[in-house]
LUMKOL-160696 format. One record per residue (C-alpha): residue number from 1; chain; x, y, z. Coordinates in steps of 0.5 Angstrom, whole numbers. Layout:
REM residues N
PT  NUM  A  X  Y  Z;
...
***
This chain:
REM residues 299
PT  1  A  -298  -322  40;
PT  2  A  -301  -316  36;
PT  3  A  -300  -310  40;
PT  4  A  -293  -306  39;
PT  5  A  -291  -300  42;
PT  6  A  -287  -295  38;
PT  7  A  -280  -297  41;
PT  8  A  -281  -304  39;
PT  9  A  -283  -301  32;
PT  10  A  -277  -297  32;
PT  11  A  -273  -304  34;
PT  12  A  -276  -308  29;
PT  13  A  -275  -303  23;
PT  14  A  -269  -299  25;
PT  15  A  -272  -293  25;
PT  16  A  -272  -289  31;
PT  17  A  -278  -287  35;
PT  18  A  -278  -280  33;
PT  19  A  -278  -281  26;
PT  20  A  -284  -286  26;
PT  21  A  -288  -280  30;
PT  22  A  -286  -275  25;
PT  23  A  -288  -279  19;
PT  24  A  -295  -280  23;
PT  25  A  -296  -273  24;
PT  26  A  -293  -270  17;
PT  27  A  -295  -276  13;
PT  28  A  -300  -280  17;
PT  29  A  -296  -286  15;
PT  30  A  -299  -290  21;
PT  31  A  -305  -290  25;
PT  32  A  -304  -292  32;
PT  33  A  -309  -295  36;
PT  34  A  -311  -293  44;
PT  35  A  -312  -297  49;
PT  36  A  -318  -296  54;
PT  37  A  -313  -292  58;
PT  38  A  -311  -288  52;
PT  39  A  -304  -291  51;
PT  40  A  -302  -291  44;
PT  41  A  -301  -298  41;
PT  42  A  -300  -301  33;
PT  43  A  -302  -308  31;
PT  44  A  -298  -313  26;
PT  45  A  -302  -309  20;
PT  46  A  -299  -302  22;
PT  47  A  -292  -306  23;
PT  48  A  -292  -309  16;
PT  49  A  -294  -302  13;
PT  50  A  -288  -299  17;
PT  51  A  -283  -305  14;
PT  52  A  -285  -304  7;
PT  53  A  -284  -296  8;
PT  54  A  -277  -297  10;
PT  55  A  -276  -303  5;
PT  56  A  -277  -298  -1;
PT  57  A  -274  -292  2;
PT  58  A  -268  -296  3;
PT  59  A  -268  -296  -5;
PT  60  A  -269  -289  -6;
PT  61  A  -276  -288  -6;
PT  62  A  -279  -282  -3;
PT  63  A  -281  -283  4;
PT  64  A  -286  -277  3;
PT  65  A  -290  -281  -3;
PT  66  A  -289  -288  0;
PT  67  A  -293  -285  7;
PT  68  A  -299  -283  3;
PT  69  A  -299  -290  -1;
PT  70  A  -304  -295  1;
PT  71  A  -302  -302  3;
PT  72  A  -304  -305  -3;
PT  73  A  -300  -300  -7;
PT  74  A  -294  -301  -3;
PT  75  A  -294  -309  -3;
PT  76  A  -294  -308  -11;
PT  77  A  -288  -304  -11;
PT  78  A  -285  -309  -6;
PT  79  A  -287  -315  -10;
PT  80  A  -284  -311  -17;
PT  81  A  -277  -310  -14;
PT  82  A  -277  -318  -11;
PT  83  A  -278  -320  -18;
PT  84  A  -274  -315  -22;
PT  85  A  -268  -313  -18;
PT  86  A  -265  -319  -15;
PT  87  A  -259  -315  -12;
PT  88  A  -264  -310  -9;
PT  89  A  -268  -314  -4;
PT  90  A  -264  -315  2;
PT  91  A  -267  -310  6;
PT  92  A  -274  -313  3;
PT  93  A  -272  -320  6;
PT  94  A  -269  -317  13;
PT  95  A  -276  -313  14;
PT  96  A  -280  -319  12;
PT  97  A  -277  -324  16;
PT  98  A  -277  -320  23;
PT  99  A  -285  -319  21;
PT  100  A  -286  -326  20;
PT  101  A  -282  -328  26;
PT  102  A  -285  -323  31;
PT  103  A  -292  -325  28;
PT  104  A  -290  -333  29;
PT  105  A  -291  -334  22;
PT  106  A  -287  -340  21;
PT  107  A  -290  -342  14;
PT  108  A  -288  -335  12;
PT  109  A  -281  -335  15;
PT  110  A  -280  -341  12;
PT  111  A  -282  -339  5;
PT  112  A  -278  -333  5;
PT  113  A  -271  -336  8;
PT  114  A  -272  -341  2;
PT  115  A  -272  -336  -3;
PT  116  A  -266  -332  0;
PT  117  A  -262  -339  -1;
PT  118  A  -265  -340  -8;
PT  119  A  -263  -333  -10;
PT  120  A  -256  -332  -6;
PT  121  A  -254  -338  -3;
PT  122  A  -253  -340  4;
PT  123  A  -246  -335  5;
PT  124  A  -249  -329  2;
PT  125  A  -256  -330  6;
PT  126  A  -253  -330  12;
PT  127  A  -248  -324  11;
PT  128  A  -253  -320  7;
PT  129  A  -260  -322  10;
PT  130  A  -259  -326  17;
PT  131  A  -253  -322  20;
PT  132  A  -256  -315  19;
PT  133  A  -263  -318  21;
PT  134  A  -259  -321  28;
PT  135  A  -257  -314  29;
PT  136  A  -263  -311  28;
PT  137  A  -267  -315  33;
PT  138  A  -261  -315  38;
PT  139  A  -260  -323  38;
PT  140  A  -253  -322  36;
PT  141  A  -248  -317  38;
PT  142  A  -252  -313  43;
PT  143  A  -256  -314  48;
PT  144  A  -263  -317  48;
PT  145  A  -268  -312  46;
PT  146  A  -275  -316  44;
PT  147  A  -279  -320  48;
PT  148  A  -275  -327  49;
PT  149  A  -281  -331  46;
PT  150  A  -279  -328  39;
PT  151  A  -272  -328  40;
PT  152  A  -273  -336  41;
PT  153  A  -278  -337  36;
PT  154  A  -273  -333  30;
PT  155  A  -267  -336  33;
PT  156  A  -270  -343  33;
PT  157  A  -272  -343  26;
PT  158  A  -265  -340  24;
PT  159  A  -262  -346  28;
PT  160  A  -266  -351  24;
PT  161  A  -263  -347  17;
PT  162  A  -256  -348  19;
PT  163  A  -256  -355  22;
PT  164  A  -260  -357  15;
PT  165  A  -255  -353  11;
PT  166  A  -249  -356  15;
PT  167  A  -251  -364  14;
PT  168  A  -252  -362  7;
PT  169  A  -244  -361  6;
PT  170  A  -239  -367  5;
PT  171  A  -235  -370  10;
PT  172  A  -228  -367  11;
PT  173  A  -222  -371  9;
PT  174  A  -218  -375  15;
PT  175  A  -212  -371  14;
PT  176  A  -216  -364  14;
PT  177  A  -215  -358  20;
PT  178  A  -219  -359  26;
PT  179  A  -223  -354  29;
PT  180  A  -226  -354  36;
PT  181  A  -232  -349  36;
PT  182  A  -235  -346  43;
PT  183  A  -238  -341  47;
PT  184  A  -236  -339  54;
PT  185  A  -240  -340  60;
PT  186  A  -246  -335  60;
PT  187  A  -246  -334  53;
PT  188  A  -252  -337  49;
PT  189  A  -253  -334  42;
PT  190  A  -250  -339  37;
PT  191  A  -252  -336  31;
PT  192  A  -245  -333  29;
PT  193  A  -242  -340  32;
PT  194  A  -247  -344  28;
PT  195  A  -245  -340  21;
PT  196  A  -238  -341  23;
PT  197  A  -239  -348  23;
PT  198  A  -242  -348  16;
PT  199  A  -236  -344  13;
PT  200  A  -231  -348  16;
PT  201  A  -234  -355  14;
PT  202  A  -235  -351  7;
PT  203  A  -228  -350  6;
PT  204  A  -226  -358  8;
PT  205  A  -224  -357  15;
PT  206  A  -226  -362  21;
PT  207  A  -231  -359  26;
PT  208  A  -232  -361  33;
PT  209  A  -238  -357  35;
PT  210  A  -239  -355  43;
PT  211  A  -245  -350  42;
PT  212  A  -246  -345  48;
PT  213  A  -245  -344  55;
PT  214  A  -238  -349  55;
PT  215  A  -235  -349  62;
PT  216  A  -227  -349  63;
PT  217  A  -227  -356  65;
PT  218  A  -231  -359  59;
PT  219  A  -227  -354  54;
PT  220  A  -220  -357  57;
PT  221  A  -223  -364  56;
PT  222  A  -225  -364  50;
PT  223  A  -219  -360  47;
PT  224  A  -215  -366  50;
PT  225  A  -219  -371  47;
PT  226  A  -220  -368  40;
PT  227  A  -213  -365  39;
PT  228  A  -216  -359  36;
PT  229  A  -211  -354  33;
PT  230  A  -216  -349  32;
PT  231  A  -220  -346  37;
PT  232  A  -226  -341  36;
PT  233  A  -230  -337  40;
PT  234  A  -235  -332  40;
PT  235  A  -236  -326  45;
PT  236  A  -244  -323  44;
PT  237  A  -246  -321  51;
PT  238  A  -242  -315  54;
PT  239  A  -238  -317  60;
PT  240  A  -233  -312  63;
PT  241  A  -227  -312  58;
PT  242  A  -222  -314  64;
PT  243  A  -226  -320  65;
PT  244  A  -226  -322  58;
PT  245  A  -219  -320  57;
PT  246  A  -217  -324  63;
PT  247  A  -221  -330  60;
PT  248  A  -217  -330  53;
PT  249  A  -210  -330  57;
PT  250  A  -213  -336  61;
PT  251  A  -214  -339  54;
PT  252  A  -208  -338  51;
PT  253  A  -204  -340  57;
PT  254  A  -208  -347  58;
PT  255  A  -208  -348  50;
PT  256  A  -201  -347  48;
PT  257  A  -199  -349  41;
PT  258  A  -206  -348  39;
PT  259  A  -209  -342  35;
PT  260  A  -215  -338  39;
PT  261  A  -219  -335  34;
PT  262  A  -225  -330  38;
PT  263  A  -230  -326  34;
PT  264  A  -233  -320  37;
PT  265  A  -235  -313  34;
PT  266  A  -229  -308  33;
PT  267  A  -232  -305  40;
PT  268  A  -231  -311  43;
PT  269  A  -224  -312  40;
PT  270  A  -222  -305  42;
PT  271  A  -224  -306  49;
PT  272  A  -220  -311  51;
PT  273  A  -214  -309  47;
PT  274  A  -209  -313  43;
PT  275  A  -207  -320  46;
PT  276  A  -201  -323  42;
PT  277  A  -203  -330  42;
PT  278  A  -211  -329  40;
PT  279  A  -213  -328  33;
PT  280  A  -219  -323  33;
PT  281  A  -224  -323  28;
PT  282  A  -229  -317  27;
PT  283  A  -233  -320  21;
PT  284  A  -235  -326  17;
PT  285  A  -231  -324  12;
PT  286  A  -225  -324  16;
PT  287  A  -226  -332  18;
PT  288  A  -227  -333  10;
PT  289  A  -221  -329  8;
PT  290  A  -217  -334  13;
PT  291  A  -220  -340  11;
PT  292  A  -220  -338  4;
PT  293  A  -212  -336  4;
PT  294  A  -210  -343  7;
PT  295  A  -212  -349  10;
PT  296  A  -207  -349  16;
PT  297  A  -205  -343  20;
PT  298  A  -199  -341  25;
PT  299  A  -200  -339  32;
***
């Protein structure tokens, strides 16, 4: 695909459409094409240019100057930052992983992701690069906002990376705490759950990973068969708060004596309200804090 609307550019870059138009009018930042019907559209080179401008603007370069620069100069500045300022390039990787993903550039995506892992390690790569990227393209905490083909391509590349990282970890000891990880029925976005899988194993615990869209009966059987004391799930898509609350109350009644951890954003937590036997995790840092403080949690 080499045709993007201004709303898609806004989604991929994190810059509002009216701001992009203002940059065009004031600084001639982008030069959209037009269809025979006079509809404006942008190609991948325009998208990459915008992502470069956004990356550099977030590092205190003036937008007015960046918009006037040719692509070659913008790319040169990006390369200088990439080499000389390792702690200031998260936005570079976010923007260009998105660009590679929506251009179906698997080789480019692989190269960028490997560079991230070498520079930051898996944990910081997820928290500082992958997680913000997922938020930006609407894969995790919000409803889908990009074409399904792009979503599946990016998410499946990331799935491969997570499974590779998980396989590289040593096996847990037999007396380690056990965790059962799952997504409820009609929940399909696994990126957060896969990262939790990595973190929990990284801290020496045993994980039974069920994945997405797990029916209640299957979950019940898995809890009984594995005897897992800790259950972790994610709520990603937007259910009615009362439905989510009813589901969680049913879980606490069915699995008494287990620790139920629920990951979701703060808005979800506020809407559902406090539940006595549910441990809410609003960020990856919350889970890391739990794992780092103890190998055993009490209900």
